[in-house]
C-alpha positions in Angstrom: 109.5 -161.7 -192.1 113.2 -160.9 -192.5 115.3 -163.6 -194.3 117.8 -163.7 -191.5 115.1 -164.8 -189.0 114.1 -167.6 -191.4 117.7 -168.6 -191.9 118.2 -168.7 -188.1 115.1 -170.9 -187.7 116.3 -173.2 -190.5 119.6 -173.6 -188.7 117.8 -174.7 -185.6 116.0 -177.4 -187.7 118.9 -178.7 -189.7 120.7 -176.2 -191.8 120.1 -173.6 -194.5 117.2 -173.8 -196.9 117.4 -174.3 -200.6 118.2 -170.9 -202.3 116.5 -171.3 -205.7 112.8 -172.2 -205.4 110.8 -173.9 -208.1 107.3 -175.4 -207.8 108.5 -179.0 -208.0 110.6 -178.4 -204.9 107.4 -179.3 -203.0 107.9 -182.9 -204.2 110.9 -183.3 -202.1 108.1 -184.6 -199.8 108.1 -188.2 -201.0 104.6 -189.0 -199.8 102.9 -186.2 -201.8 101.4 -186.1 -205.2 99.2 -183.3 -206.6 96.5 -183.4 -209.3 94.4 -180.6 -210.7 91.4 -180.3 -213.0 89.5 -177.3 -214.3 86.7 -176.0 -216.4 88.0 -172.9 -218.2 84.6 -172.0 -219.5 82.8 -172.4 -216.2 85.9 -170.8 -214.4 86.1 -173.3 -211.6 88.3 -176.3 -210.6 89.7 -178.7 -208.1 93.2 -179.3 -206.6 93.9 -182.6 -204.9 96.8 -183.3 -202.6 97.2 -187.0 -202.4 98.9 -188.9 -199.6 98.6 -192.5 -200.7 100.5 -193.7 -197.6 98.5 -191.5 -195.3 99.5 -188.2 -193.6 98.8 -186.9 -190.1 96.7 -183.8 -190.5 95.0 -180.9 -188.7 92.9 -178.0 -189.7 92.2 -174.5 -188.5 89.1 -172.6 -189.7 89.2 -168.9 -189.0 86.7 -167.4 -191.5 83.0 -167.2 -190.6 81.6 -168.7 -193.8 83.4 -172.0 -194.4 82.5 -175.1 -196.5 84.4 -178.2 -195.4 84.4 -182.0 -195.4 85.5 -184.4 -192.6 87.2 -181.7 -190.6 85.9 -183.1 -187.3 88.0 -186.3 -187.9 91.1 -184.1 -187.7 90.5 -183.0 -184.1 93.3 -184.4 -181.9 90.8 -186.2 -179.6 89.2 -188.2 -182.4 90.2 -191.7 -183.6 91.4 -191.4 -187.2 95.0 -190.4 -187.4 95.7 -190.3 -191.1 94.2 -188.7 -194.2 94.7 -189.8 -197.8 93.8 -186.6 -199.6 93.2 -182.9 -199.0 90.9 -181.3 -201.6 90.7 -177.6 -202.4 87.7 -176.9 -204.6 85.8 -174.1 -206.2 82.0 -174.2 -206.6 81.0 -173.1 -203.1 79.0 -175.8 -201.3 78.4 -177.6 -204.6 82.1 -178.2 -204.8 82.0 -180.6 -201.9 80.7 -183.1 -204.4 84.1 -183.2 -206.0 85.5 -184.9 -202.8 83.2 -187.9 -203.4 84.9 -188.4 -206.7 88.3 -188.3 -205.1 87.2 -190.9 -202.6 85.9 -193.1 -205.3 89.2 -193.0 -207.2 91.3 -193.8 -204.1 89.0 -196.7 -203.2 89.5 -198.1 -206.7 93.3 -197.9 -206.2 92.9 -199.7 -202.8 94.1 -196.6 -201.0 92.6 -196.0 -197.5 91.9 -197.9 -194.4 91.3 -201.6 -195.0 88.2 -202.4 -193.1 88.0 -206.0 -194.3 85.0 -205.3 -196.5 86.2 -202.1 -198.3 89.1 -199.7 -198.5 87.9 -196.4 -196.9 90.0 -193.4 -197.9 89.9 -190.4 -195.6 89.3 -187.4 -197.8 89.0 -183.9 -196.2 88.9 -180.5 -197.9 87.4 -177.1 -198.2 85.6 -175.1 -200.9 85.7 -171.5 -202.1 83.0 -169.4 -203.8 83.8 -168.7 -207.5 80.3 -168.8 -208.9 80.4 -165.0 -209.7 82.9 -165.6 -212.5 82.2 -167.8 -215.6 79.1 -170.0 -215.7 77.6 -170.3 -212.2 75.8 -173.5 -213.3 79.1 -175.3 -214.1 80.6 -176.5 -210.8 83.2 -179.1 -209.7 81.4 -182.4 -209.4 82.4 -186.0 -208.5 83.8 -186.6 -212.0 86.0 -183.6 -211.9 87.3 -184.7 -208.5 88.0 -188.1 -209.8 89.9 -186.7 -212.8 92.0 -184.5 -210.5 92.8 -187.4 -208.2 93.7 -189.6 -211.1 96.0 -186.9 -212.6 98.1 -186.5 -209.4 101.8 -186.5 -210.1 105.1 -185.4 -208.6 106.2 -182.8 -211.1 104.9 -180.0 -213.2 102.9 -178.2 -210.6 101.1 -175.3 -212.2 100.1 -172.0 -210.5 97.6 -169.3 -211.3 94.3 -170.0 -213.1 94.4 -173.7 -212.5 92.7 -176.1 -210.1 90.9 -174.4 -207.2 92.4 -171.1 -208.4 90.7 -171.1 -211.8 87.9 -168.8 -210.7 89.5 -167.1 -207.7 89.5 -163.4 -207.2 90.5 -160.8 -204.6 89.6 -157.3 -203.6 85.8 -157.4 -203.5 85.2 -154.8 -200.8 83.9 -152.3 -203.4 82.0 -155.0 -205.3 82.9 -157.7 -207.9 83.3 -155.1 -210.7 86.4 -153.7 -209.0 88.0 -157.0 -208.0 91.2 -158.5 -209.4 91.7 -162.0 -210.8 93.7 -164.3 -208.5 94.6 -168.0 -208.5 96.5 -170.7 -206.7 100.1 -170.6 -205.6 102.7 -172.7 -203.9 106.0 -172.2 -202.1 108.3 -174.4 -200.0 111.6 -174.4 -198.2 113.9 -177.4 -198.2 116.6 -177.7 -195.5 119.9 -179.5 -195.8 118.8 -182.3 -193.5 115.9 -183.0 -196.0 113.1 -181.3 -194.0 110.6 -179.7 -196.3 107.9 -177.2 -195.3 105.6 -176.0 -198.1 102.2 -174.6 -198.8 99.5 -174.7 -201.6 97.0 -171.8 -201.3 94.0 -170.9 -203.5 93.4 -167.2 -202.9 89.8 -166.0 -203.1 89.8 -163.2 -200.5 87.3 -160.5 -199.8 90.3 -158.3 -198.9 93.4 -157.3 -200.7 96.7 -159.1 -201.1 99.5 -157.0 -199.7 103.2 -157.0 -199.4 103.9 -154.9 -196.3 101.7 -151.9 -196.7 101.5 -152.1 -200.5 98.5 -153.6 -202.3 99.8 -156.0 -204.9 96.4 -157.3 -206.0 92.9 -156.4 -204.8 90.4 -153.6 -204.9 90.8 -151.4 -207.9 90.0 -147.7 -208.3 86.7 -146.6 -209.9 88.5 -146.3 -213.3 89.9 -149.8 -212.7 93.5 -148.7 -213.5 95.2 -148.9 -210.1 94.8 -150.5 -206.7 93.3 -148.8 -203.7 93.2 -149.9 -200.1 90.0 -151.8 -199.3 90.8 -151.3 -195.7 90.6 -147.5 -196.2 87.3 -147.9 -198.0 85.9 -149.9 -195.0 87.1 -147.2 -192.6 85.3 -144.7 -194.9 82.1 -146.6 -194.6 82.1 -149.3 -197.3 80.6 -152.5 -196.0 80.7 -154.8 -199.0 77.0 -155.5 -198.6 75.7 -158.4 -200.7 79.0 -160.2 -200.8 78.7 -162.3 -197.7 80.1 -165.9 -198.3 81.4 -165.1 -201.8 85.0 -165.4 -200.9 87.3 -167.7 -198.9 91.1 -168.5 -199.0 91.8 -172.2 -198.7 95.1 -173.9 -198.5 97.3 -176.6 -197.0 100.7 -176.7 -195.3 102.6 -179.8 -196.2 105.7 -181.2 -194.7 107.7 -184.4 -194.5 108.1 -183.9 -190.7 106.7 -186.5 -188.3 103.8 -184.8 -186.5 101.2 -185.7 -184.0 97.6 -184.5 -184.6 98.1 -181.8 -182.0 101.3 -180.6 -183.7 99.5 -180.6 -187.1 96.8 -178.4 -185.6 99.4 -176.1 -184.2 101.0 -175.8 -187.6 97.7 -174.9 -189.2 97.1 -172.3 -186.5 100.5 -170.7 -186.9 100.2 -170.8 -190.7 97.3 -168.4 -190.5 99.9 -165.8 -189.6 100.8 -166.0 -193.3 97.2 -165.3 -194.2 97.2 -162.3 -191.9 100.5 -160.9 -193.3 99.5 -161.3 -196.9 95.7 -160.5 -196.9 94.1 -157.4 -195.5 91.5 -157.7 -194.1 91.3 -161.4 -193.5 89.2 -163.9 -191.5 86.1 -161.7 -192.1 82.4 -162.6 -191.8 82.5 -162.8 -195.6 85.3 -165.4 -195.8 85.5 -169.0 -194.9 89.3 -169.0 -194.5 90.5 -172.5 -193.9 94.0 -173.9 -193.6 95.1 -177.6 -193.3 98.4 -178.9 -192.2 99.7 -182.4 -193.0 102.9 -184.3 -192.2 104.0 -187.5 -194.0 106.3 -188.6 -191.2 109.6 -188.9 -193.1 111.8 -186.6 -190.9 111.9 -186.3 -187.1 111.8 -182.7 -185.8 112.4 -181.4 -182.3 111.3 -177.8 -182.6 107.7 -177.6 -183.7 107.7 -173.8 -183.0 110.4 -173.2 -185.7 108.4 -175.4 -188.2 105.3 -173.3 -187.5 107.1 -170.0 -188.1 108.5 -171.3 -191.4 105.0 -172.6 -192.2 103.6 -169.0 -191.9 106.4 -167.8 -194.2 105.7 -170.3 -197.0 101.9 -169.6 -196.7 102.6 -165.9 -197.2 104.8 -166.5 -200.2 102.3 -168.9 -201.7 99.6 -166.2 -201.5 101.9 -163.8 -203.3 102.7 -166.3 -206.0 99.0 -167.0 -206.5 98.2 -163.4 -207.6 101.5 -163.1 -209.5 100.8 -166.2 -211.6 97.1 -165.3 -212.3 95.9 -164.1 -215.7 92.9 -162.1 -216.7 89.6 -164.0 -216.9 85.9 -163.6 -216.4 86.1 -159.9 -217.2 88.6 -159.3 -214.4 92.2 -158.2 -215.0 95.1 -159.8 -213.2 97.7 -157.8 -211.2 100.1 -158.2 -214.1 97.7 -156.2 -216.3 97.7 -153.1 -214.2 100.4 -150.4 -214.5 102.4 -150.2 -211.3 
């Protein structure tokens, strides 16, 4: 999306956005802390977005092979209106265990709904398949989730081969041997009135990451030295057989805006435009693409459409940063290792 359109939308919401981005800009959202834990030998990990005071959240699942927890609670018609953590985890379905550890830590800190007999934290999240890299028997468990939640802080956010991005990869249309190492990335915009819209995305796509029509990380040529279009391979007859469910891009849009559950759902839906612009193909039968959206309620907004358009932009940029920050691992090169 052109920068002048983003600037115009920012003006509608309260003024120009911060010009110089750094990862800790995300923590202009006062109600947010992020913790990460990883197993560099197993090549897997967990990223926890903590909202100790609660955040109104929604989710939109577009891929056909998702793994999620507590997403039904986020439906606008259901009772619970706050979450206390969003978890992004590796480990495929095994990684759902990490979210129990997050809940245990939050309960110990008396974070959650006070039921009179216990504090019950609402922990939602999604997993990606990273078992094909590293040791498939070493997966995120409750202890790793606990550590990630306990380590949450408001500075020093890392990108690349950390947290849920530790074992992430992209470009698997021609098989894992021609994929490229990916990771986790973040991006945010801060307006003069204090409104922040940001995203954290772990990129583990079947398809390629693109910038316009250029593949910037993804399917590699048979000699492994350059990128080729996975879309072109599909049109030529490649079907990626044997790779169903071994992918999934998961992420969260976070803002300090005051949202209803319906508005949070709409942000998640609009944010998927960022997936579609940056990943090609996306939302396939082989992916479980899931995107959350959460608002901490610090800033009133009157134009949710403009917030949604900005959300798609920061999601797209977070995806690009995920592959730019990644480093080689598990026998796969990163985009930075290939000659342009």
